[in-house]
C-alpha positions as CSV (number, residue, x, y, z in Angstrom):
1,M,107.1,11.4,73.6
2,C,107.8,14.7,75.2
3,I,110.0,14.9,78.3
4,Y,108.9,18.0,80.2
5,S,109.5,18.9,83.8
6,Y,108.3,21.6,86.0
7,S,111.8,23.1,86.2
8,M,111.8,23.7,82.5
9,R,108.7,25.8,82.7
10,R,110.6,28.6,84.3
11,Y,112.5,29.2,81.1
12,L,109.5,29.4,78.8
13,V,108.3,32.8,77.6
14,E,104.8,33.0,76.4
15,E,104.1,34.5,73.0
16,S,101.8,37.5,73.0
17,P,98.4,37.1,71.3
18,F,99.2,39.8,68.9
19,S,102.5,38.3,67.7
20,H,100.9,34.8,67.6
21,F,98.1,36.2,65.4
22,L,100.5,38.1,63.1
23,L,103.1,35.4,62.7
24,S,101.4,32.1,63.2
25,D,97.7,32.4,62.7
26,T,96.4,31.6,59.2
27,R,93.8,34.4,59.6
28,S,96.6,36.9,59.1
29,S,97.7,35.2,55.8
30,V,95.5,37.6,53.8
31,L,97.6,40.5,55.1
32,W,100.8,38.6,54.2
33,L,99.5,37.8,50.8
34,I,99.1,41.5,50.0
35,V,102.6,42.3,51.4
36,R,104.1,39.3,49.6
37,V,102.6,40.2,46.2
38,Y,103.6,43.8,46.6
39,V,107.2,43.1,47.4
40,G,107.3,40.3,44.8
41,W,106.0,42.6,42.1
42,L,108.7,45.2,42.9
43,W,111.4,42.5,42.6
44,L,109.8,41.1,39.4
45,E,109.7,44.5,37.8
46,A,113.3,45.3,38.7
47,G,114.5,42.0,37.4
48,W,112.5,42.0,34.3
49,G,113.7,45.5,33.4
50,K,117.3,44.4,33.9
51,L,116.9,41.2,31.9
52,H,115.7,43.2,28.9
53,N,118.4,45.8,29.2
54,P,121.7,45.0,27.3
55,A,123.7,47.0,29.9
56,W,122.7,44.4,32.5
57,V,122.3,41.2,30.5
58,G,123.4,41.2,26.9
59,D,125.9,42.7,24.6
60,A,127.1,45.4,27.0
61,A,126.6,43.3,30.2
62,G,128.3,44.8,33.2
63,T,128.1,48.4,32.0
64,A,125.2,49.4,34.3
65,I,126.7,47.8,37.4
66,T,130.1,49.3,36.6
67,G,128.5,52.7,36.6
68,F,126.6,51.9,39.8
69,V,129.7,50.7,41.6
70,K,131.8,53.7,40.4
71,G,129.1,56.0,41.8
72,A,129.1,54.1,45.1
73,L,132.9,54.4,45.3
74,E,132.6,58.2,45.0
75,K,130.5,58.2,48.2
76,T,133.4,56.8,50.3
77,G,135.0,60.1,51.3
78,G,134.3,62.6,54.0
79,A,133.7,62.4,57.8
80,H,130.5,60.4,57.4
81,P,130.7,58.4,54.1
82,D,127.6,56.9,52.6
83,V,129.6,53.8,51.7
84,Q,131.9,52.3,54.3
85,G,135.6,51.5,53.5
86,W,135.2,47.7,53.9
87,Y,132.3,47.6,51.5
88,A,134.1,49.9,49.0
89,Y,137.0,47.4,49.1
90,F,134.5,44.6,48.2
91,L,133.0,46.6,45.4
92,E,136.3,47.6,44.0
93,N,138.1,44.3,44.2
94,V,135.3,41.7,43.8
95,V,132.4,43.3,42.0
96,L,134.2,45.6,39.5
97,P,136.5,42.9,38.1
98,N,133.5,40.5,37.6
99,A,130.9,43.0,36.6
100,E,129.3,40.8,33.9
101,I,128.8,37.9,36.3
102,W,127.4,40.2,39.1
103,S,125.0,42.0,36.7
104,T,123.6,38.6,35.5
105,F,123.3,37.3,39.1
106,I,121.5,40.5,40.2
107,A,119.1,40.5,37.3
108,W,118.2,36.8,37.6
109,G,118.1,37.1,41.4
110,E,115.7,39.9,41.4
111,L,113.4,38.1,38.9
112,L,113.5,34.8,40.8
113,V,112.8,36.4,44.2
114,G,109.9,38.3,42.6
115,I,108.4,35.2,41.1
116,A,108.9,33.1,44.3
117,L,107.2,35.8,46.4
118,I,104.3,36.3,44.1
119,V,103.5,32.5,43.9
120,G,104.3,32.0,47.6
121,L,107.2,29.5,47.1
122,L,109.4,29.2,50.2
123,V,108.5,32.7,51.2
124,G,110.9,32.9,54.2
125,I,113.9,31.8,52.1
126,S,112.9,34.0,49.1
127,A,112.4,37.0,51.3
128,F,115.8,36.4,52.9
129,F,117.5,36.6,49.5
130,G,115.5,39.7,48.8
131,I,116.6,41.4,52.0
132,F,120.2,40.3,51.3
133,M,120.1,42.2,48.0
134,N,118.4,45.2,49.6
135,L,121.1,45.3,52.3
136,N,123.8,45.3,49.6
137,F,122.1,48.1,47.7
138,M,121.8,50.1,50.8
139,L,125.5,49.4,51.8
140,A,126.4,50.8,48.3
141,G,124.7,54.1,49.2
142,T,121.4,53.6,47.5
143,V,118.2,54.4,49.4
144,S,115.2,54.6,47.0
145,V,112.6,51.9,48.1
146,N,115.3,49.6,49.6
147,P,114.6,50.4,53.3
148,I,110.9,49.7,52.7
149,M,111.5,46.5,50.9
150,F,114.1,45.5,53.5
151,T,111.6,46.1,56.3
152,L,108.8,44.2,54.6
153,G,111.2,41.4,53.7
154,I,112.1,41.0,57.3
155,A,108.4,40.9,58.2
156,L,107.9,38.1,55.6
157,V,110.8,36.2,57.0
158,L,109.3,36.4,60.5
159,A,105.9,35.4,59.2
160,W,107.2,32.6,57.0
161,K,104.8,30.0,58.5
162,V,101.7,31.9,57.3
163,A,103.0,34.3,54.6
164,G,102.8,31.6,51.9
165,Y,99.5,30.0,53.1
166,Y,97.7,31.4,50.0
167,G,100.4,30.2,47.7
168,L,102.6,27.2,46.9
169,D,103.9,27.0,50.5
170,Y,100.5,25.6,51.5
171,F,101.6,22.4,49.6
172,V,105.4,22.7,49.7
173,L,105.8,23.2,53.5
174,R,103.4,20.3,54.2
175,L,105.5,18.1,51.9
176,L,108.8,19.3,53.4
177,H,107.4,18.8,56.9
178,R,106.5,15.2,56.2
179,S,109.7,14.4,54.5
180,V,112.2,16.2,56.8
181,R,110.5,15.8,60.2
182,P,112.5,13.3,62.3
183,K,110.7,10.0,63.0
184,N,110.0,9.1,66.6
185,I,112.0,5.9,67.1
186,L,110.3,5.3,70.5
187,A,106.8,5.1,69.1
188,P,105.3,1.7,68.6
């Protein structure tokens, strides 16, 4: 049962046909499949490389991230620093003392985000964690492919309803929809 009055119509904003097609129409899911697999492959490659590098996960775990953080901390000086003071504080006082844990989290996080995006599992959530990592890499003064992955990740989050249509989300979202959707207590 939907309670809807004329006075509520004044506050509704119609969605444009273009945004509806891009973010809600399953015909656009082929485009999102290509974007999703591309971004997922980049994450998978990055995570796989780190998991097989002893400087990230292994005997010398934490060595690589320590070097990365020290390089970022060098970018905090000047009139327009690449790394802001508050983020440098976080890197110096939270990441550096726990470099082994952070390097393991990053390596596994990149791998898991990559796998989830490639197979289309909870694409919106997976892409969110990817853009969160990209944001942190950019805040640490690294550009590389991070802005591109960040932008594509935001697009995947916006298109979460159809981005995983050709993937596990086709089944998972339907299952979640049925199990999480509130029951109508007024229906007979």
